[in-house]
SEDO-140366 format. One record per residue (C-alpha): x, y, z. Coordinates in pm, whole numbers, padded with zeros to 5 digits. Last residue first. Layout:
BEGIN
{{X Y Z}}
...
//
This chain:
BEGIN
{{-04151 09548 -15766}}
{{-04452 09440 -15533}}
{{-04395 09075 -15537}}
{{-04008 09031 -15533}}
{{-04056 09269 -15181}}
{{-04333 09037 -14994}}
{{-04080 08761 -15115}}
{{-03713 08939 -14950}}
{{-03951 08962 -14675}}
{{-03995 08648 -14601}}
{{-03601 08616 -14679}}
{{-03518 08848 -14354}}
{{-03374 09186 -14554}}
{{-03030 09335 -14629}}
{{-03057 09394 -14990}}
{{-02735 09518 -15228}}
{{-02707 09603 -15565}}
{{-02494 09583 -15848}}
{{-02340 09240 -15682}}
{{-02425 09125 -16018}}
{{-02671 08839 -15865}}
{{-02848 09170 -15709}}
{{-02839 09404 -16031}}
{{-02950 09038 -16239}}
{{-03220 09031 -16037}}
{{-03309 09399 -16009}}
{{-03323 09449 -16422}}
{{-03153 09708 -16458}}
{{-03280 09975 -16750}}
{{-03638 09966 -16571}}
{{-03619 10372 -16516}}
{{-03628 10275 -16147}}
{{-03344 09976 -16182}}
{{-03091 10265 -16397}}
{{-03188 10548 -16145}}
{{-03032 10321 -15846}}
{{-02783 10162 -16088}}
{{-02646 10535 -16212}}
{{-02613 10648 -15754}}
{{-02479 10339 -15716}}
{{-02675 10090 -15437}}
{{-02705 09944 -15101}}
{{-03092 09911 -14995}}
{{-03274 09820 -14625}}
{{-03440 09667 -14514}}
{{-03557 09655 -14093}}
{{-03431 09994 -14146}}
{{-03272 10044 -13759}}
{{-02932 10245 -13932}}
{{-03176 10474 -14084}}
{{-02993 10708 -14326}}
{{-03102 11084 -14429}}
{{-03334 11264 -14636}}
{{-03670 11139 -14687}}
{{-03923 10903 -14774}}
{{-04260 10938 -14540}}
{{-04429 10639 -14745}}
{{-04314 10344 -14999}}
{{-04652 10195 -15070}}
{{-04747 09780 -15018}}
{{-04956 09809 -14751}}
{{-04662 10042 -14576}}
{{-04295 10026 -14666}}
{{-04158 10349 -14456}}
{{-03903 10544 -14529}}
{{-03557 10619 -14559}}
{{-03278 10800 -14756}}
{{-02913 10815 -14809}}
{{-02601 10988 -14892}}
{{-02204 10902 -14947}}
{{-02230 10994 -15297}}
{{-02072 10691 -15456}}
{{-02274 10481 -15211}}
{{-02651 10624 -15230}}
{{-02797 10414 -14914}}
{{-03158 10339 -14984}}
{{-03333 10289 -14628}}
{{-03619 10107 -14523}}
{{-03844 10072 -14212}}
{{-04124 09805 -14207}}
{{-04472 09759 -14318}}
{{-04573 09448 -14552}}
{{-04878 09277 -14583}}
{{-04947 09358 -14955}}
{{-05287 09533 -15048}}
{{-05469 09535 -15313}}
{{-05310 09450 -15681}}
{{-05418 09783 -15891}}
{{-05389 10016 -15600}}
{{-05061 09885 -15488}}
{{-04900 09894 -15774}}
{{-05042 10244 -15801}}
{{-04833 10316 -15539}}
{{-04547 10127 -15593}}
{{-04517 10358 -15928}}
{{-04562 10628 -15731}}
{{-04288 10566 -15443}}
{{-04111 10447 -15787}}
{{-04136 10834 -15906}}
{{-04025 10911 -15584}}
{{-03718 10678 -15522}}
{{-03606 10820 -15855}}
{{-03677 11221 -15782}}
{{-03439 11160 -15483}}
{{-03172 10945 -15693}}
{{-03164 11250 -15967}}
{{-03156 11519 -15669}}
{{-02846 11364 -15519}}
{{-02726 11343 -15857}}
{{-02617 11051 -16152}}
{{-02280 10953 -16200}}
//
């Protein structure tokens, strides 16, 4: 089981990758609140997606988040490290993403 600090680091790495992607691919019209819930650690992080970037990442949950991702600590780290495919993780129910269908299509462009 990964620690809270390892999950925080993984999300910061994801934010850095999304920043690079946004610089190369251009702005994606997606401005939504985001919550990432780590089920096995009973913890959460939240931030905002703005123009294809993950900003204002901080500890704690946002129950009103427009996009909510739930997964275990190990699966989060594996996703960010490229060891777990997002589509397979979602279809295998290792990751749950709650968002409207239009936001999901935009998220695919970001990843």
